[in-house]
C-alpha positions in Angstrom: 44.1 -69.0 -90.4 46.1 -72.1 -89.5 46.7 -73.2 -85.9 50.2 -73.1 -84.6 52.3 -76.2 -85.4 54.8 -75.5 -82.6 54.2 -74.5 -79.0 56.5 -71.4 -79.4 54.5 -70.1 -82.4 51.7 -67.8 -81.3 50.1 -67.3 -84.6 50.3 -68.6 -88.1 48.5 -67.2 -91.2 48.7 -67.3 -95.0 49.4 -63.9 -96.5 50.9 -62.0 -99.4 53.9 -59.8 -98.6 55.8 -57.0 -100.4 57.9 -53.9 -99.8 56.1 -50.5 -100.2 58.0 -49.6 -103.4 57.6 -53.0 -105.0 54.6 -54.0 -107.2 55.3 -57.7 -106.8 53.5 -59.6 -104.0 54.8 -63.0 -102.7 52.5 -65.6 -101.2 53.9 -66.8 -97.9 53.3 -68.2 -94.5 53.6 -65.7 -91.6 54.6 -67.1 -88.2 54.7 -65.0 -85.0 56.5 -66.0 -81.9 57.5 -64.1 -78.8 61.0 -63.5 -80.2 60.5 -62.8 -83.9 58.2 -62.7 -87.0 59.0 -65.1 -89.7 58.0 -65.2 -93.4 58.3 -68.6 -95.0 57.7 -69.8 -98.6 54.4 -71.6 -99.1 56.1 -75.0 -98.9 58.1 -73.9 -95.8 61.4 -74.8 -97.5 62.8 -71.2 -97.4 62.9 -68.3 -95.0 61.9 -65.2 -96.9 62.3 -62.7 -94.1 63.0 -62.9 -90.4 62.9 -60.0 -87.9 63.3 -60.0 -84.1 60.5 -58.4 -82.2 62.8 -55.7 -80.7 63.7 -54.6 -84.3 60.1 -53.9 -85.2 59.6 -50.2 -84.6 55.9 -49.7 -85.6 52.9 -51.7 -86.9 50.0 -49.9 -88.5 47.1 -50.5 -90.9 47.9 -49.5 -94.5 45.5 -48.5 -97.2 46.0 -50.5 -100.4 44.1 -51.3 -103.6 41.0 -53.4 -103.8 43.1 -56.5 -104.3 44.8 -56.0 -100.9 42.3 -54.2 -98.7 43.4 -55.8 -95.4 47.1 -54.8 -95.0 49.5 -53.8 -92.2 52.8 -52.1 -92.6 55.8 -53.2 -90.4 58.5 -50.6 -90.0 61.6 -52.6 -89.0 65.0 -51.3 -88.2 66.3 -52.5 -91.6 63.3 -52.3 -94.0 59.6 -51.8 -94.4 57.2 -54.7 -95.1 53.6 -54.9 -96.1 51.6 -58.0 -95.0 48.1 -58.5 -96.6 45.4 -61.1 -95.9 42.0 -61.7 -97.3 39.9 -61.2 -94.2 39.3 -58.2 -91.9 39.2 -60.3 -88.7 42.4 -62.1 -89.5 44.3 -58.8 -90.0 42.9 -57.4 -86.7 43.9 -60.5 -84.8 47.4 -60.4 -86.3 47.9 -56.8 -85.5 46.6 -57.2 -82.0 48.9 -60.2 -81.3 51.9 -58.4 -82.8 51.3 -55.3 -80.8 50.9 -57.3 -77.6 54.2 -59.2 -78.3 56.0 -55.9 -79.0 54.7 -54.4 -75.7 55.7 -57.5 -73.7 59.1 -57.6 -75.3 59.7 -53.9 -74.3 58.6 -54.6 -70.8 60.8 -57.6 -70.5 63.9 -55.6 -71.6 63.1 -52.9 -69.2 62.5 -55.3 -66.3 65.8 -57.1 -67.2 67.7 -53.8 -67.1 66.1 -53.1 -63.7 66.9 -56.5 -62.5 70.6 -56.1 -63.4 71.2 -52.6 -62.3 68.5 -51.5 -59.9 67.8 -54.6 -57.9 67.6 -54.4 -54.1 70.7 -56.7 -53.8 73.1 -54.2 -55.4 74.5 -50.9 -54.5 73.9 -48.7 -57.6 76.8 -46.4 -56.7 79.2 -49.3 -57.2 78.3 -49.9 -60.8 81.1 -49.4 -63.3 79.8 -47.7 -66.4 82.1 -49.7 -68.6 80.8 -53.0 -67.3 77.2 -51.7 -67.3 77.6 -51.0 -71.0 78.9 -54.5 -71.7 75.9 -56.2 -69.9 73.4 -53.9 -71.6 74.5 -55.4 -74.9 72.5 -58.4 -73.9 69.4 -56.7 -75.5 71.2 -56.6 -78.8 72.0 -60.3 -78.9 70.0 -62.1 -81.6 72.0 -65.3 -82.0 74.2 -67.5 -79.8 77.3 -66.2 -81.5 76.3 -62.7 -80.3 75.9 -63.8 -76.7 79.2 -65.7 -76.9 80.9 -62.5 -78.1 79.4 -60.6 -75.2 80.6 -63.2 -72.6 84.0 -62.9 -74.2 83.9 -59.2 -73.4 83.0 -60.0 -69.8 86.1 -62.3 -69.7 88.3 -59.5 -71.1 86.9 -57.1 -68.6 87.9 -59.4 -65.8 91.4 -59.6 -67.1 91.8 -55.9 -67.6 90.1 -54.4 -64.5 91.6 -53.6 -61.2 90.5 -56.1 -58.6 89.2 -53.3 -56.2 86.6 -52.4 -58.9 86.0 -55.9 -60.2 84.8 -57.4 -57.0 82.1 -54.7 -56.7 80.6 -55.8 -60.1 79.8 -59.3 -59.0 76.2 -58.6 -57.8 75.4 -57.1 -61.2 76.9 -60.1 -63.0 74.9 -62.5 -60.8 71.7 -60.7 -61.7 72.8 -60.8 -65.4 73.2 -64.6 -65.2 69.8 -64.9 -63.5 68.3 -62.9 -66.4 69.7 -65.3 -68.9 67.5 -68.1 -67.5 64.5 -66.3 -68.9 65.7 -66.0 -72.4 64.9 -68.4 -75.2 67.0 -71.5 -75.5 67.6 -70.5 -79.2 69.8 -67.7 -77.8 71.0 -69.0 -74.5 72.1 -72.5 -75.2 73.1 -74.9 -72.4 76.8 -74.5 -73.4 76.6 -70.7 -73.2 74.7 -70.9 -69.9 77.5 -73.0 -68.4 80.1 -70.6 -69.7 78.3 -67.7 -68.2 78.1 -69.4 -64.8 81.8 -70.3 -65.0 82.7 -66.6 -65.3 81.2 -65.9 -61.8 84.4 -66.8 -60.0 86.3 -64.3 -62.0 84.8 -61.5 -59.9 86.2 -62.9 -56.7 89.2 -61.6 -54.8 89.6 -64.6 -52.6 93.2 -65.4 -52.3 95.2 -66.9 -49.5 96.4 -64.4 -47.0 100.1 -65.0 -46.5 99.8 -64.0 -42.9 97.4 -66.8 -42.2 98.4 -70.4 -42.3 96.2 -73.5 -41.8 95.5 -72.2 -38.3 94.8 -68.7 -37.2 96.0 -67.5 -33.8 93.5 -65.6 -31.8 94.2 -62.1 -30.3 94.0 -61.9 -26.5 91.4 -59.3 -25.4 89.2 -58.2 -22.5 85.9 -58.9 -24.1 84.0 -56.3 -22.0 86.3 -53.6 -23.4 85.9 -54.8 -27.0 82.3 -55.8 -27.4 79.0 -54.2 -26.5 76.3 -56.9 -26.5 72.6 -56.3 -27.4 70.9 -59.7 -27.3 71.4 -63.4 -27.8 70.8 -64.6 -31.4 71.0 -68.3 -30.8 72.7 -71.2 -29.0 74.3 -74.3 -30.5 76.3 -77.3 -29.6 79.6 -75.4 -29.6 78.7 -72.0 -28.4 76.4 -69.0 -28.2 75.9 -66.2 -30.8 75.3 -62.6 -29.7 74.3 -59.5 -31.6 76.2 -56.3 -30.8 78.9 -53.9 -31.8 82.6 -53.7 -31.6 83.5 -50.7 -29.4 84.2 -47.7 -31.5 82.1 -48.9 -34.5 78.3 -48.4 -35.0 78.1 -51.4 -37.3 76.3 -54.4 -35.9 78.1 -57.7 -35.9 77.5 -61.3 -34.7 79.8 -62.6 -32.0 80.1 -66.4 -31.6 81.4 -67.3 -28.1 83.0 -70.8 -27.8 83.7 -72.0 -24.3 87.1 -73.5 -23.8 86.0 -75.7 -20.9 86.3 -79.4 -21.6 88.0 -78.6 -25.0 90.7 -81.0 -26.1 93.8 -79.7 -27.8 92.4 -81.1 -31.1 89.2 -79.1 -30.5 91.2 -75.9 -30.1 93.1 -76.7 -33.3 89.7 -77.1 -35.1 88.5 -73.7 -33.9 91.7 -72.1 -35.2 91.4 -73.9 -38.6 87.8 -72.7 -38.9 88.9 -69.2 -38.2 91.7 -69.4 -40.8 89.2 -70.7 -43.5 86.6 -68.0 -42.7 89.3 -65.3 -42.7 90.7 -66.4 -46.1 87.2 -66.3 -47.6 86.1 -63.1 -45.8 85.7 -61.1 -49.0 83.4 -63.5 -50.8 80.0 -61.8 -51.1 78.1 -65.0 -50.1 80.2 -66.2 -47.2 79.7 -64.7 -43.8 82.9 -62.8 -43.3 85.2 -63.1 -40.2 86.1 -59.7 -38.8 88.1 -60.7 -35.7 89.3 -63.8 -33.9 89.7 -63.2 -30.2 90.3 -65.2 -27.0 90.4 -64.7 -23.2 91.2 -67.3 -20.6 87.7 -68.8 -20.8 86.5 -68.5 -24.4 87.2 -68.1 -28.1 85.3 -65.3 -29.9 84.6 -65.2 -33.7 83.3 -61.8 -34.7 81.4 -62.1 -38.0 79.1 -60.1 -40.3 75.6 -59.9 -39.0 73.0 -61.3 -41.5 69.7 -59.5 -40.6 67.6 -61.8 -42.8 68.1 -64.7 -40.4 68.1 -68.4 -41.4 66.9 -69.7 -44.7 65.0 -72.4 -42.7 62.9 -69.8 -40.9 62.3 -67.9 -44.2 60.9 -71.1 -45.8 58.7 -71.9 -42.8 57.3 -68.4 -42.7 56.7 -68.2 -46.4 55.4 -71.8 -46.5 56.9 -72.1 -50.0 59.3 -70.2 -52.3 58.4 -69.2 -55.8 60.3 -70.9 -58.6 62.3 -67.7 -59.2 63.2 -67.4 -55.5 64.2 -71.0 -55.3 66.4 -70.7 -58.5 68.2 -67.7 -57.1 68.9 -69.4 -53.8 70.1 -72.6 -55.4 72.3 -70.7 -58.0 73.9 -68.7 -55.2 74.5 -71.7 -53.1 75.9 -73.9 -55.8 78.3 -71.1 -57.1 79.5 -70.5 -53.5 80.0 -74.3 -52.8 81.8 -74.7 -56.1 84.2 -71.9 -55.2 84.9 -73.6 -51.8 85.3 -77.0 -53.3 87.8 -75.7 -55.9 89.9 -74.6 -52.9 89.7 -77.9 -51.1 87.1 -76.6 -48.5 84.1 -78.7 -47.7 81.1 -77.7 -45.6 80.2 -80.7 -43.5 76.9 -79.5 -42.1 75.0 -78.0 -44.9 71.3 -77.4 -44.1 68.8 -74.5 -44.3 69.5 -73.7 -40.6 73.1 -72.9 -41.5 72.3 -70.7 -44.6 71.7 -67.0 -43.8 69.9 -64.3 -45.8 
């Protein structure tokens, strides 16, 4: 039994192969990887047979003649194949390796499905069955052209689907893109990965509100009649943030109070510009939405979504370190959101973990 020549090859052995109804055996080299089983000619110049692991239905010992006592039968989706070696231990090792790879492949596919459709960051009731069917085809992709065709279907879905349904599918697609990072580069090339990421924006319904210009005018209110405060969440250079509810609604929100005292006219304009930007981006799933913009004689009030997870900075400190998967997810989300803002001429000038909420 030869040692693997490549890091991706789990096992290499010399064998004789045939189909059950054939009397002709062919000497070949068998290579087993996590993605497929490959039969090569003895000089490695030709591929005699290639089958992806998910397409192998069963593997079992097979009783043959004295000339081929150590044989296994592979039942693939398209054909049956007999593989025979001249040593009992070799055939046992091969069968054990292959069964382990098949089991792992099944578990990966199940975990990937779970990651896309049953993850904690998505509402399962919002899933569109048409879109779910498209994403599920990932498990049938065997070559880059198959994945490219699937991503083309995603693009068509974006063009044909009502925006009220489309925006709800974005969390599923983000999970789908995250899953792609765990697939072999032979399938998910750099070019296809970039294409998949570029489609993320197609799920957004972030358009300029014609009623809001470069500056948003606040609505005068009596804050005691509008907001029921619970506690202080934090204090900053420009104001204080409180947790509470808007009267008449049970949903918790964060209210940022900005004191007008000592504000210049330009400071006031900046607050109104900030409110206009937040309001225009309010439907983006990774930007803290602005619910209301209020004022009274003493303060401006920005009423925003409450992010119960707190600051990314505190999460990192408490965890001491993030796993690679956690870090990848955070960075991917951040970069996609920043790219969206940059394409619209919006720049965040104070980007740091303390200003990123979970």
